[in-house]
C-alpha positions in Angstrom: 100.2 -133.6 -14.8 102.5 -131.7 -17.3 105.5 -133.4 -15.7 104.1 -136.9 -16.2 102.5 -136.2 -19.6 103.3 -139.3 -21.7 103.9 -137.3 -24.9 105.1 -133.9 -23.9 106.4 -134.4 -20.3 110.2 -134.3 -19.5 110.1 -138.0 -18.7 108.4 -139.0 -21.9 110.1 -142.1 -23.5 113.3 -141.6 -21.6 112.9 -145.0 -19.9 112.2 -146.6 -23.3 115.4 -145.0 -24.7 117.4 -146.4 -21.9 115.7 -149.8 -22.5 116.8 -149.7 -26.1 120.3 -148.6 -25.2 120.6 -151.6 -22.9 119.4 -153.9 -25.6 122.3 -152.7 -27.7 124.7 -153.4 -24.8 123.1 -156.9 -24.4 123.6 -157.6 -28.2 127.3 -156.8 -27.8 127.6 -159.1 -24.8 125.7 -161.9 -26.7 127.7 -161.7 -29.9 131.2 -160.7 -28.8 132.5 -164.3 -28.6 131.5 -165.1 -32.2 132.8 -161.8 -33.5 136.1 -162.4 -31.8 136.3 -165.9 -33.3 135.9 -164.6 -36.8 134.1 -167.8 -37.8 131.8 -167.2 -40.7 129.6 -170.1 -39.7 129.2 -169.0 -36.1 128.5 -165.4 -37.2 125.9 -166.6 -39.7 124.2 -168.7 -37.0 124.2 -165.7 -34.6 122.6 -163.5 -37.3 119.8 -166.1 -37.7 119.4 -166.3 -33.9 118.9 -162.5 -33.7 116.4 -162.7 -36.6 114.5 -165.4 -34.9 114.4 -163.5 -31.6 113.4 -160.4 -33.4 110.5 -162.1 -35.3 109.3 -163.7 -32.1 109.2 -160.3 -30.4 107.5 -158.7 -33.4 104.7 -161.3 -33.5 104.3 -160.9 -29.7 104.2 -157.2 -30.1 101.4 -157.4 -32.7 99.4 -159.5 -30.3 100.0 -157.2 -27.4 99.1 -154.2 -29.5 95.5 -155.3 -29.5 95.2 -154.6 -25.8 98.1 -152.3 -25.2 98.4 -149.7 -27.9 101.9 -148.3 -28.3 103.8 -151.3 -27.0 107.5 -151.2 -27.6 107.9 -154.9 -28.1 107.2 -155.0 -31.8 109.7 -152.2 -32.4 112.1 -154.1 -30.2 111.7 -157.1 -32.5 112.4 -155.0 -35.6 115.6 -153.7 -33.9 116.8 -157.2 -33.2 116.3 -158.1 -36.9 118.3 -154.9 -37.8 121.0 -155.9 -35.2 121.6 -159.1 -37.1 123.2 -156.9 -39.7 124.8 -154.4 -37.4 126.7 -156.4 -34.7 129.7 -157.1 -37.0 130.1 -153.5 -38.2 133.1 -151.4 -37.1 132.3 -148.8 -34.5 132.6 -145.9 -37.0 130.0 -147.5 -39.2 127.6 -147.9 -36.3 128.1 -144.2 -35.6 127.2 -143.5 -39.3 124.1 -145.7 -39.1 122.9 -144.1 -35.9 123.4 -140.6 -37.3 121.6 -141.6 -40.5 118.6 -142.9 -38.5 118.5 -139.7 -36.5 118.8 -137.4 -39.5 116.3 -139.4 -41.5 113.7 -139.0 -38.7 114.4 -135.3 -38.4 114.2 -134.8 -42.2 110.9 -136.7 -42.5 109.4 -134.8 -39.7 110.5 -131.5 -41.2 109.3 -132.4 -44.7 105.9 -133.4 -43.3 105.7 -130.1 -41.5 106.4 -128.2 -44.7 103.9 -130.3 -46.6 101.1 -129.6 -44.2 102.0 -125.9 -43.9 101.7 -125.7 -47.7 98.3 -127.3 -47.7 99.5 -130.7 -48.9 98.8 -134.1 -47.4 101.1 -136.8 -46.0 98.3 -139.2 -45.0 99.7 -141.7 -47.5 102.8 -141.9 -45.2 101.4 -141.2 -41.8 97.9 -142.9 -42.2 98.3 -145.6 -44.8 95.1 -147.4 -43.6 94.6 -150.6 -41.6 94.2 -152.8 -44.7 97.3 -151.5 -46.4 100.5 -153.6 -46.4 102.4 -150.3 -46.1 101.0 -149.9 -42.6 103.3 -152.7 -41.3 106.4 -151.3 -42.9 105.7 -147.6 -42.0 104.6 -148.6 -38.5 108.0 -149.9 -37.4 110.1 -147.6 -39.5 108.4 -144.2 -39.3 105.0 -143.8 -37.7 104.9 -145.9 -34.6 105.7 -144.9 -31.0 109.4 -146.2 -31.2 110.2 -146.4 -35.0 113.6 -147.4 -36.4 113.8 -143.9 -37.7 115.2 -142.4 -35.4 115.2 -145.0 -32.6 117.8 -147.2 -34.2 120.3 -144.6 -33.0 119.8 -145.7 -29.4 120.4 -149.3 -30.4 123.6 -148.4 -32.2 124.8 -146.3 -29.2 124.1 -149.3 -26.9 126.2 -151.7 -29.2 129.0 -149.1 -29.1 128.7 -148.7 -25.3 128.9 -152.5 -24.8 132.2 -152.5 -26.7 133.6 -150.0 -24.2 132.9 -152.0 -21.0 136.5 -153.3 -20.9 137.9 -149.8 -20.6 138.6 -148.6 -17.0 137.2 -145.2 -18.0 134.0 -146.3 -19.7 131.7 -144.8 -17.1 133.4 -141.5 -17.3 133.1 -141.5 -21.1 129.5 -142.6 -21.0 128.5 -140.2 -18.3 130.5 -137.3 -19.8 129.0 -137.8 -23.3 125.6 -138.1 -21.8 125.9 -134.9 -19.9 127.2 -133.0 -23.0 124.3 -134.4 -25.2 121.6 -133.6 -22.6 123.0 -130.2 -21.7 123.3 -129.2 -25.4 119.8 -130.4 -26.2 118.3 -128.4 -23.4 120.1 -125.2 -24.6 119.3 -125.7 -28.3 115.6 -126.5 -27.6 115.2 -123.0 -26.1 116.2 -121.4 -29.4 112.9 -122.1 -31.3 111.0 -118.8 -31.5 108.7 -119.5 -34.5 106.4 -122.5 -35.1 108.8 -123.9 -37.7 112.0 -123.4 -35.6 110.2 -124.7 -32.5 109.3 -127.9 -34.4 112.8 -128.2 -35.9 114.4 -127.9 -32.5 111.7 -129.8 -30.5 112.8 -132.0 -27.6 109.5 -134.0 -27.8 109.7 -137.6 -28.9 106.9 -137.6 -31.4 108.4 -134.7 -33.3 111.3 -137.1 -34.2 113.9 -134.4 -34.0 117.7 -134.5 -33.5 117.3 -132.5 -30.3 115.0 -135.2 -28.9 117.5 -138.0 -29.8 120.4 -136.1 -28.2 118.4 -135.4 -25.0 117.1 -138.9 -24.6 120.4 -140.5 -25.5 122.1 -138.2 -23.0 119.9 -139.3 -20.1 120.2 -142.9 -21.1 124.0 -142.8 -21.1 123.9 -141.0 -17.7 121.6 -143.6 -16.3 123.6 -146.5 -17.6 126.8 -145.1 -16.1 125.3 -144.1 -12.8 123.2 -147.2 -12.1 126.0 -149.6 -13.0 128.4 -147.6 -10.7 126.0 -147.9 -7.8 125.4 -151.6 -8.4 129.1 -152.4 -8.7 129.7 -150.7 -5.3 126.8 -152.3 -3.5 128.5 -154.6 -1.0 127.5 -156.0 2.4 124.0 -154.8 3.5 123.6 -152.7 0.4 123.9 -155.7 -1.9 120.7 -157.1 -0.4 118.9 -153.9 -1.6 120.3 -154.3 -5.2 119.8 -158.1 -5.5 115.9 -157.9 -6.0 116.4 -155.4 -8.8 119.1 -157.5 -10.4 117.0 -160.6 -10.3 113.8 -158.8 -11.5 115.9 -157.2 -14.2 116.5 -160.6 -15.7 112.8 -161.1 -16.0 111.9 -157.9 -17.8 109.9 -159.6 -20.6 107.7 -161.5 -18.1 107.2 -158.4 -15.9 106.4 -156.2 -19.0 103.7 -158.7 -20.1 102.4 -158.9 -16.6 101.9 -155.2 -16.2 99.8 -155.2 -19.4 97.7 -158.0 -18.2 97.2 -156.7 -14.7 96.3 -153.2 -15.9 93.7 -154.5 -18.4 92.4 -157.0 -15.8 91.9 -154.5 -13.0 91.0 -151.4 -15.0 89.3 -152.5 -18.2 87.9 -156.0 -17.6 87.0 -156.2 -13.9 86.6 -152.4 -13.4 88.2 -152.6 -10.0 90.4 -149.6 -10.4 88.8 -146.4 -11.7 90.9 -144.1 -13.8 90.4 -141.0 -11.6 93.5 -139.0 -12.4 97.2 -138.8 -12.0 97.2 -139.8 -8.3 95.4 -143.0 -9.0 97.7 -143.8 -11.9 100.9 -143.3 -9.9 99.6 -145.2 -6.9 98.5 -148.1 -9.0 101.9 -148.1 -10.8 103.8 -147.9 -7.6 101.9 -150.8 -6.0 102.2 -153.0 -9.1 106.0 -152.5 -9.3 106.6 -153.2 -5.6 104.7 -156.4 -5.9 106.1 -157.3 -9.3 109.8 -156.8 -8.3 109.3 -158.7 -5.1 107.6 -161.7 -6.9 110.0 -161.5 -9.8 113.0 -161.7 -7.6 111.5 -164.5 -5.6 110.7 -166.4 -8.8 114.2 -165.9 -10.2 115.8 -167.0 -6.9 113.7 -170.2 -7.0 113.4 -171.1 -10.7 115.9 -169.0 -12.6 114.5 -167.6 -15.9 111.0 -166.3 -16.0 108.2 -168.1 -17.9 108.2 -165.6 -20.8 112.0 -165.7 -21.1 111.9 -169.5 -21.3 109.4 -169.5 -24.1 111.4 -166.7 -25.8 114.6 -168.7 -25.6 112.9 -171.8 -26.9 111.6 -170.0 -29.9 114.5 -167.6 -30.6 117.5 -169.8 -29.5 
């Protein structure tokens, strides 16, 4: 149970970090033609396309939040809006933005810790109230499950990684950097011996520390390099094993929405699955994803884009 703990377990948010990294790679692939053209009109149109897509995801995320607290979709939307400004920046400036987001999250978490230790209150920042307009701003930037500070660092890293795909050594660079980041984070996280230093060097996602960002980015880069290497070398019979994942992977928005609906339908609304512990949760998740990937691959093979992706493209361009 400690291993699978959603907030403190070693797997906590690592899949989400990889998800955001891949979003950055996708943004590079989507925009590289217009960036290479240098056309101001095409670049402006691409910026607005990213804004429209981001706003569509943000609105969808607010709707899903009602039944699935902590959804990443609304933060994903905010990142797409931010990407409208980021995709033309030089790589060195993307590094600066990513570091700034990381350090800002670390500083805010540290400052909040000091305030509480000194008997002060930061509720105006962390709990602005449901009726406050500040809630919507602070939610996507500071307080939510995947806020821009520091999660924008993963998006910037993905945009940079997407620019390296033409290099023959990109996997070695990605995997090597990922290994260094993760290994360093593991070592540094062991140095906290007091409540303050343990918080300062925390690897846990909701402490918003630089050690967490390094650790999660390290595993995301390693996963990106390793999985793409396996997929590229899957030929013959092995390609039949990869193909369902490739097809289902192009329907991630549909499958993400589906897992929310199925969970609420079977657990909360129809009461067919009882929340009886970790074993039930893992069995339920495993069964859902076997069925979802199978049906998603079959749908994609027959119809192409998933239903949610079609609506998303129609709204966002």
